[in-house]
C-alpha positions as CSV (number, residue, x, y, z in Angstrom):
1,M,-30.4,7.2,-41.7
2,S,-28.4,4.2,-42.8
3,N,-25.2,5.7,-41.4
4,L,-26.7,5.7,-37.9
5,S,-27.5,2.0,-38.1
6,N,-24.1,1.0,-39.5
7,H,-22.1,3.2,-37.1
8,S,-19.9,1.0,-34.9
9,E,-19.7,1.9,-31.2
10,D,-16.2,3.1,-30.4
11,N,-16.6,4.2,-26.8
12,E,-14.2,1.8,-25.1
13,L,-11.5,3.0,-22.8
14,S,-7.9,2.8,-23.8
15,T,-5.5,0.7,-21.8
16,A,-3.9,3.8,-20.3
17,Q,-7.3,5.1,-19.2
18,L,-8.1,1.7,-17.6
19,I,-4.8,1.8,-15.7
20,T,-5.4,5.4,-14.6
21,L,-8.9,4.6,-13.4
22,F,-7.6,1.6,-11.5
23,I,-5.0,3.7,-9.7
24,V,-7.5,6.5,-8.9
25,F,-10.1,4.0,-7.5
26,A,-7.4,2.2,-5.5
27,F,-6.2,5.4,-4.0
28,I,-9.7,6.4,-3.0
29,L,-10.2,3.0,-1.4
30,I,-7.0,3.3,0.6
31,W,-7.6,6.9,1.5
32,L,-11.2,6.6,2.6
33,G,-11.4,3.0,3.8
34,D,-9.9,1.0,6.5
35,T,-7.6,-2.0,5.9
36,F,-10.4,-4.5,5.3
37,V,-12.3,-2.3,2.9
38,A,-9.2,-1.3,1.0
39,T,-8.1,-5.0,0.6
40,V,-11.4,-6.4,-0.4
41,G,-12.1,-3.4,-2.7
42,I,-8.8,-3.6,-4.5
43,I,-9.3,-7.4,-5.0
44,G,-12.7,-6.7,-6.4
45,E,-11.3,-3.9,-8.5
46,I,-8.6,-6.2,-9.9
47,I,-11.3,-8.7,-11.0
48,V,-13.5,-6.1,-12.7
49,F,-10.6,-4.4,-14.5
50,A,-9.1,-7.8,-15.5
51,V,-12.3,-9.0,-17.0
52,E,-12.7,-5.7,-18.9
53,Y,-9.1,-5.8,-20.2
54,N,-9.5,-9.4,-21.4
55,K,-12.8,-8.6,-23.0
56,K,-11.3,-5.6,-24.8
57,H,-8.4,-7.8,-26.2
58,H,-10.7,-10.7,-27.0
59,Q,-8.9,-13.1,-24.7
60,I,-12.2,-14.4,-23.3
61,D,-15.6,-15.0,-24.9
């Protein structure tokens, strides 16, 4: 039982997986959305992925 409580969670995505997901989501936004939706969606996507990348590399608290 003590192994379960001491087990560290290692379910973070690698940098390559983050980049791949970013490209896939951007492609979906461009393909299915109009210009406004694609632009705003990609800007929002950049913010979300930048925060996750910085959090993963401990660049922000």
